[in-house]
N, C-alpha and C positions, 0 to 999 in steps of 0.2 A: 582441559577445556577452559579456556577463558575466551569472555566476550566485552565488549564496548557497545555501551549501550548511551543513544542521546535520543532527545526530544521530549515531547510532550508526556510519553508513556515511560519515561526513564526510570522515576520513582517506584512507580509498581514493578515494572519488570524488572528492575534491580533487586527487590523485595522476591519477586517469585522466582528468579534464577539462581540466587545466594541462597535461600530455601532448597532449593534443588542439588545444591552441590556445585553450581557452575561457578566458577571465579569470575568476579567482574572486575575488572582493570580500567585503568585511566578512566577512572570516573570523573565528573564535572564537580567544580568549586560546592555548587548549591547540594548534589547527591552527597557527596563526601561529608558534609555538614550534617545531613539528616542520619545517618547510621553512623553506629558507634564503631564498627570495623574500620579497618584500614584499607585502603585498595589500592594496591601494587600500581606503578606504572611499568608495564611490561608489556611484550607482543599478546595481541587479542587474537585467538584462531578465528573470530567472526565477531563483525558488528552489527548491531539492531540500532536502524535508524528511523524515526517518524519520516514518514513520508510528505512532501510539502503539503499537501493538502488535508493533514491530520487525519486520514481516515485508516490505515494500520501503520505496518513499519515493513523496511527491507531486511532481510536478515543475509548475509552475504560472507563467505569466508572459506576456512575448510570444510570439505564436506562433512565430515564426522562432528564437528562442532556444531555445522549449521544443522544437522540432524536432530542432534540432542537438543538443542535451544527450540526447533519445532515441536519436537514431542511435549515440550513445556507448555508453550504457547497453544498449540493445539486445544490443551485443556482448560483454557481459561474461560471457555462458554461454546453453547451450541451454535452460536452464530460466528464461530471464530471461522475464517476461510482461509486459505491458502493456496499458491501457485508457483511453481516452479519456473524460473525465467529461461526460455530457450535460449538467450545469449545473455550467459552468467558473466559476472564481472572477472576480470583476467584471463578469460578466454582469447585466444590469439586466431584472427583469420585472415584467408586468401580472401579479399573481398573485390566486387567489381563495383564502380560508380555509375549508378544509375541515374541522377539526378544532381545539379548542382544549384543552388540556395544562395541569396544574401549574404550568407555568414558562413555556410558550411555545405557539404555534398551527403546525399543519403546513399548509402553503400550497403548493395545486397551481399549478407555473409553466408548464405545459403539458410541459415537454420533462423533468419528473420532480417529486417531490415536496422541499421545502425546511421547514427549521425556523426561525421567527422567535422568539426568546426577547420575550418581553414587554419587557425591558431593551432592548431595541433597536428598539421603536416608541415613538414619542412619541405615538402614540393608542392607546385601548384598541381591542382587535380580537375580534370575534365571529366565527362559524361565518356564512358567506355573504359576508363582508366584501371588496372588491374590495383590494388595498393594492399599492403600488409597492416593490420589495424589490429587493435585491442580494444575489448570493453572497459572502460574506467567509471561508468555509471550508468545502473539500469533504469529501467522503468517501468513503474508500476502498470498492470494489463488494465486498468479501470482507467487510466489517461491516455493522452494524445499523444504523449510524448514518447521519442523513439531513443533508445539505448546512446549515451554519448562514447565517442570513439576516439582514439588517439593513435598516430603514428607511429609513437614510440613503445616498443616493448618493455616492459619493464615488472617488478614486483613493488607493488604500492602498499606503505603501509603507514600508520599514523606515528610512529618512531624514526623511519627511514625507507627510503626507497632505493630500490637497486635498477641502475638503468642498463640494458643491454647495448653495449657499445658505446656506453658513458664513461664519464672521468670521474673522479674522487672530488665532492666537493662538501663545503662545509656549510654550516648557518653560525647563530650566535655561539656555539660550542665551539669552534675554532678549528682550524686543520688538522689539528695533532689528535684529534679524537679516534684514529687509526693507533695511533701509539700506544694508546690505553686501554683498549677493547681488544679483548684475547678472541680475535677473529680478523679473518681478512676478507674483503669482497671476491665472489667467483673470478677465475681470470675471464676479461672480456666484459665484465660490467662493470661497475661505477655505482659506489654509493653517497647517497647525499640523505644527511641527517634533518629530521623534519622536527619542528618545536618545540613536540612533547619529548623528545629526546632530552632536553636539556634538564628534565625531572626524572630521568630515569637513572637508574644506577649502573655500573659499568658490566655487570653479569648480564642483567636485563638485556642491556645493548647489543651484547657480545650472542645471546641466546636468540635475539631478533635477528641479528646477521646469520646467525648460522641456518634459521629456519629459510629465510630469503635464499640463501644460497641454495637450499635443498631445492627450493623452489625454481629458482634460476635454472638448475642441472635439469630437471624434468622439461622444462621449457625448450633448453639447447636439444635436447635429445629427440621431443618431438618435430621442434623445426628441421633438424640434420635428417630427419627420417620423410619428412613432408616434401610433397611435387612444389616445384617452384611457384612463385605466385603467379605467375601469368600464365599457366597450365592448369585446364582443368576447370571445372565449375565453382562457383565460389562455395568454401567449405571450412570447416574449421580446425586448424592447423596444430593448437594444443590446448589443451583444457584449463580452464580455469579452475576456481572453487565451484562452488555452488551458490547461486542467487534464488532466493523462494519471498515472494510477497505474501503478506499476512495481514486479511482486511479484518477489522473488528466491528461487529455489528452492537446494535445497542445494548444487548444485554451482558457481552462481553465488556462495554467499556463500563459497565456500573460494577460487573464483578471487578474490575481492575481499580477503581474507586475504593472498595471493600481493602484490598489488597494494601493500596497507597495508604488508606487510612492506618493500618497499621503501623505506618513510620511517622508520619505527618497529618495535619489538620489538612481535612479535605471534605470538602462540601459534597451533596450530592448531585452526582451529574456532572462532577468535577471535568471526566475526560469527553463527555458528552457535548460539553458546552466549549470547551479548548478545540475541538474539532470542527466545531463551527466556524471561527473567525479570530484573525490574530487579536481585535479589540475584545471580542469577548473571552479570549484566553487571558487577556491582561486584568481583565475585570476580576476573572475568578481569583487571581492572585493576591488581587488587594482585598477582596471579601476575604480569604482564608487567611491573611495576616492579620485581619482586625479580630479573628478568633482567637481567646484566650487559651482554649484547652482543646486538644487533639478529638476530632469527632463530634464534636459541640452540635454540629449541622447534621450529623449523618442521620439522623430520623426523619428529617423533613422530606417531601417529597420533591421530585425533580421540580425546579422554577421554572416550567414551560414560559407562565403567562409574562413572567418578569422577564425572562430571556426572549420573548418575540417582542414585548413593547420597547426593548431596550434596542436591542440589535436586528428584529425583523423573524420572519415576513412580517407585515402589515397590510391592512386592508387597502385595497386600491393598487397596492404593488404587484410585482408578479412572481411567478417561482416557477422553475424547470422540475421535471422528475428525471431523478437519478436511477435508473432502471439497470442495475447490476444484475448479469447474467452469473449463473453458477461455475463457468469458464473463465470467470477473471474479467471479462469483457464489460464496459459501459455503454450503454444506449440512453442517451437523452432524450427524453420523450416530450421536445418542444417548450415553450414557456407559455406558462397557462395563468391570466388573471386572478387577483386574489378577491375572493368574495367576501371571505370574513374570517377570522381568525378569535377561536373562542377560548375562553381560559383554561377548560379542561385538554388541551392540544389538539384540537380539532380544527383544521382548515380546510376551508372549501374555494375549491378553485373552479373556473370556465375557461375551455378553449373552444372557439370557434372552427369548425372543421372544415376541411376543403372537398369537393366534388370528387368521386374517384374509387375504384375499389368497393370493398365492403369491409365491416366489422369483423374483426375475427371470432370465430367462434360462433357469432350471431347469424351471420348468413344474410345479414339485410345491406343495402347500398349504403354509401356515403354519399349524402347529396349536399349541395349547397346550402348554407342557413341552417346544418346541423350545430346542435350545442353538446358539448359533453361535461359535464359536472363531476368532478372527482371530490371525493371526501378523504382527507388524509388524518390520520390521528397518531400523533405522537405513541409509541410504543407497541401499535394493534399490529398483528400477522398477516393483517389482510387492509386492502381499500376499495371502495366501491367507484367504479364511473357509470353513470347513466347517462344515454345517449336521446337526445329529445331532436325531432324535427325543429323546422321552423315556425309552426305553430304550436310548439310546446308538448306533443304528443310522444309519450316515451316510444322508443325503438328498442331498449332492451338495455340491459345492465349486465355488467362485467365485473365480477368481483376477483381481482387479484390476490394471491397467497404468496408472502413474502416473508424476507427475517423482518423484525420489529422495525417501523418506520420508524425514521429520524428525520426531523423538519429543521434544517438550518435555514438561514436567512436568505439564501437563494437558491437553494434547491432542496427537494424531499430525497431521501437517499434509502434503499435498502438492497438487498438481493431476490431477484424473484426466484420462486423455488417449483416453477413451472405447471403445476396441477392448478388451475383456475375453476371457477364455480360461474356459471351464465343464467341469466333468467331473462327468456323471451318475453317478447310484447304481450303473448298469448298467456302468459302466468307460467308456462313450463321452465321448470330450473334443471339444468344440465351440469353437469363435473365434468371437465374435460382435461387432457393432457397429464392423465397419470404415468402414460407410458413412457413420455420426455422425463419425468421425474425419476422412473425406475432406470432409465438409461444412464441419467445424471449420476445416480450415486452406483451404478454398474461401473460408468467410468472413473469413479473417485472424486467427484466434483462436490458432490451433497454426501456428507456423514448420514449414516443410517438414523441416529438420532434425530437429526435436522429434517430427514426425510419424514418420519414417525408423526414430528409434530406438524407437519404442512400438511400432512393425510389427513390428522386430526382436526385441522382447522378448517380444511376443505368439507369435511363430514358437519363438523357444525355450523358451518356458514349456509351451505345446501338444504340443511334439515331448517335453518331460521328463514330458509327464501321459500319454503314449500308451503 
């Protein structure tokens, strides 16, 4: 079991996985400098990489290795959630082009849609064309992106890439590499050596090539038994490994702070701040570099007031609500005006509502001039929204129960836990959607421990409102 780890969670996850007996390989320079252990430059059975938005990680690779890694990551915190990608990296599909865009084509793969950049296809593609494609880069379910596809079928890795129908090429290591590596590429496949191979030993390169050959043989067998691309519905022709997306909630990020603190200087809220913005991430690095002793800032509270003042949100600005769903989707609940930002982590926002329909669970109509006032507090497991009409009269209060709220510069982020509490204009308090939470638990989207916390929070909120 070996993994390659990259991104803002790399130090914490390297410590977590190595303590669990998982070999971390191809460590970056900063990671290698923080640990006493030496990290081999060898093939990784899986890659753990931070998502572009910093909200979590993607874990992709051999099924057994991914499963082992997930077993460790799920234990980080009760608000760590994971979703399997229906289009795993490495899977090969017989797809159909459904739309052409400026830079590429949308392809129906049967298990979902992918995006084929024109630069990843040797031939011109048009709507209705049937194409053979491979998933090369997945997309987290909470983003709007599609997995990226490539028309070349290959076994891709950090040390080497084995391409079906390709020729043997070289990088800086030189064309004589195959003369000194005790393995040959599978017949019908060509090997190209990636930059990381320059630092790997010959035995490690031979092992990586042999593993790639095994994967190539499995692909050849699957494609040999598959229907031609132009026949039948879009479908998977050859399995990849496994790709799973892991989202870290606020509690989990703070837990990872503690793990990272075992290795190097780590301010409280390290991962919470880094997940917010690149400029904030750079500021964290600077602050920690000034600390003389590891953990010297560990006992201070998360510096919400300073973070908000420096990076946002700020009064007079705006904020969106990143309403995550337990199945991995993200719904953005519009942009609201920031009315106030308090040092205790409370941000009050207002939205003017449009007429039409009614408010969920309250059963009162949405009318022109209605205003929704939402109070979000960093770290709290719920937030209330009060709806008022144009005259200021209260139409009802809706309290959303969720994973602990995180308030980033541009958005407040959490995962909705279904169960909610409403207070009607006449003072009646009602708890709703317990059945949806039960269904999410049964579906495996919400762990039972997290569901129990949601029920406990809902009971406390209902009691306080009664």
